[in-house]
C-alpha positions as CSV (number, residue, x, y, z in Angstrom):
1,M,0.0,0.0,0.0
2,L,3.0,2.3,0.5
3,K,4.8,1.5,-2.5
4,K,4.4,5.0,-3.9
5,I,6.7,6.5,-1.2
6,L,8.4,3.5,0.4
7,S,10.6,0.9,-1.3
8,G,10.3,-2.7,-0.6
9,D,14.1,-2.9,-0.5
10,S,14.3,-0.3,2.2
11,C,11.8,-2.4,4.5
12,A,13.6,-5.6,3.7
13,Q,16.9,-4.2,4.9
14,C,15.5,-2.4,8.0
15,R,13.0,-4.9,9.6
16,L,12.7,-2.6,12.6
17,C,8.9,-2.9,12.4
18,C,9.3,-6.7,13.0
19,V,11.2,-6.6,16.1
20,F,9.6,-5.2,19.5
21,D,11.1,-4.2,22.8
22,R,9.2,-3.9,26.1
23,Y,8.1,-0.3,25.3
24,D,6.6,-1.2,21.9
25,I,5.3,-4.7,22.3
26,W,1.7,-3.4,22.3
27,E,2.3,-2.5,18.6
28,T,2.4,-6.2,17.5
29,P,0.0,-6.7,14.6
30,V,-3.5,-8.1,14.7
31,F,-3.8,-11.2,12.6
32,T,-6.9,-12.9,11.0
33,D,-7.3,-16.7,11.8
34,E,-6.3,-17.5,8.2
35,I,-2.9,-15.6,8.5
36,R,-2.5,-17.1,12.1
37,R,-2.8,-20.6,10.7
38,K,-0.4,-19.9,7.9
39,I,2.2,-18.7,10.6
40,L,1.6,-21.8,12.7
41,E,2.1,-24.1,9.7
42,A,5.6,-22.7,9.1
43,N,6.4,-22.0,12.7
44,P,4.4,-24.2,15.2
45,A,6.1,-22.7,18.2
46,A,4.3,-19.4,17.6
47,E,1.8,-18.6,20.2
48,F,-1.3,-16.4,19.8
49,I,-3.9,-14.8,22.1
50,T,-7.3,-13.6,20.8
51,K,-7.9,-9.8,20.7
52,D,-11.4,-8.5,19.8
53,G,-12.0,-11.1,17.1
54,G,-8.4,-11.3,15.9
55,F,-5.2,-12.7,17.1
56,I,-1.9,-11.2,18.5
57,F,1.3,-12.9,19.3
58,K,1.7,-14.1,22.9
59,A,4.9,-12.7,24.2
60,E,6.4,-13.1,27.6
61,E,7.2,-10.0,29.6
62,L,10.4,-8.6,28.2
63,G,13.4,-7.6,30.2
64,E,15.1,-4.2,29.7
65,D,17.3,-5.3,26.8
66,E,15.2,-8.1,25.5
67,L,13.7,-8.2,22.1
68,F,10.7,-10.2,20.6
69,S,10.9,-10.9,16.9
70,C,7.8,-11.5,15.0
71,P,7.5,-15.3,14.3
72,A,6.8,-14.7,10.7
73,L,10.1,-13.0,10.2
74,T,12.6,-15.2,8.6
75,E,16.2,-14.6,7.3
76,N,14.6,-13.8,3.9
77,G,12.2,-11.3,5.3
78,C,8.5,-11.8,6.2
79,M,7.2,-15.2,5.2
80,L,3.8,-13.9,4.6
81,G,4.8,-11.9,1.5
82,G,1.7,-10.1,0.2
83,D,-0.4,-11.7,2.8
84,K,0.8,-9.5,5.7
85,P,-1.8,-8.4,8.2
86,F,-3.3,-4.9,7.6
87,D,-1.2,-3.4,10.5
88,C,1.9,-4.5,8.6
89,R,0.8,-3.2,5.2
90,I,0.2,0.2,6.5
91,W,3.1,0.4,8.9
92,P,4.6,3.1,10.1
93,Y,1.0,4.6,9.6
94,R,-1.1,3.6,12.8
95,I,-4.8,3.7,13.3
96,M,-5.5,4.8,16.9
97,E,-8.4,6.1,19.0
98,I,-8.1,9.7,20.4
99,G,-11.0,11.0,22.5
100,G,-13.6,8.6,20.9
101,R,-12.4,9.4,17.3
102,R,-10.2,7.4,15.0
103,A,-7.1,9.0,13.8
104,I,-4.1,8.0,11.6
105,T,-0.8,8.6,13.1
106,I,2.8,7.8,12.2
107,A,5.5,5.8,14.2
108,S,8.6,7.9,14.5
109,V,10.9,4.9,14.3
110,C,10.6,4.5,10.7
111,D,13.3,6.8,9.4
112,E,12.5,6.2,5.9
113,L,9.0,7.8,6.1
114,Y,9.3,9.9,9.3
115,N,12.0,12.1,7.6
116,R,9.8,12.7,4.6
117,P,7.9,16.1,4.2
118,L,4.7,16.2,6.0
119,S,3.0,17.2,2.8
120,Q,4.0,13.7,1.3
121,L,2.9,11.8,4.2
122,V,-0.6,13.5,4.4
123,G,-0.7,13.6,0.6
124,L,-0.7,9.7,0.3
125,L,-3.4,9.6,2.8
126,K,-5.6,12.0,0.8
127,D,-4.9,10.0,-2.3
128,G,-7.1,7.2,-1.0
129,L,-5.0,5.5,1.7
130,A,-6.9,7.2,4.5
131,E,-10.2,5.9,3.1
132,K,-8.9,2.5,3.0
133,I,-7.6,2.5,6.5
134,F,-10.7,4.0,8.0
135,T,-12.9,1.6,6.0
136,Y,-10.8,-1.4,7.2
137,A,-10.9,-0.1,10.8
138,E,-14.6,0.2,10.6
139,S,-15.0,-3.6,9.9
140,H,-12.1,-4.7,12.0
141,P,-12.0,-2.5,15.1
142,E,-9.5,-4.8,16.7
143,I,-6.7,-3.0,14.8
144,V,-7.5,0.3,16.3
145,K,-5.0,0.9,19.2
146,P,-5.5,3.4,22.0
147,Y,-3.5,6.7,21.3
148,C,0.1,6.6,22.5
149,E,1.7,9.9,23.3
150,G,4.4,10.9,20.9
151,Y,2.8,9.6,17.8
152,P,2.1,12.6,15.5
153,V,-1.5,12.8,14.3
154,L,-1.8,13.1,10.5
155,M,-5.5,12.9,10.0
156,F,-8.8,12.3,11.9
157,E,-11.6,10.4,10.5
158,G,-14.1,12.9,8.9
159,K,-17.4,11.8,10.6
């Protein structure tokens, strides 16, 4: 979804969005049952818990320097290819709830996008991506995360 402004090569080299520390473990993606089963076929050790009709990875509490890697991450990148969950397809954009309203924010840890002009980041949203994100969130509320301070808000849903 972000190919207009983000190259697949940049993502494949970075993989920052696939590894979580104790402060951002809440950002693990929400999976459909179909994707969960696909991951379990390739990685039977992966554990999931339910979340509002979807599934998230079960991760033990992490220590100060510990990291949790997505069980779908392999040496060659994401094993899901084009079947990535919606959270992953729109990352570093995030859909969050602020004061009862849905908003699209951006994660600052993605240097590739975060350092782009704001007009480019919002422009992609206005070119149809925002509508796709808000529509998906309407039918899959489990992907909407509570607002986390420090995430710049790019757009509120126009209701």
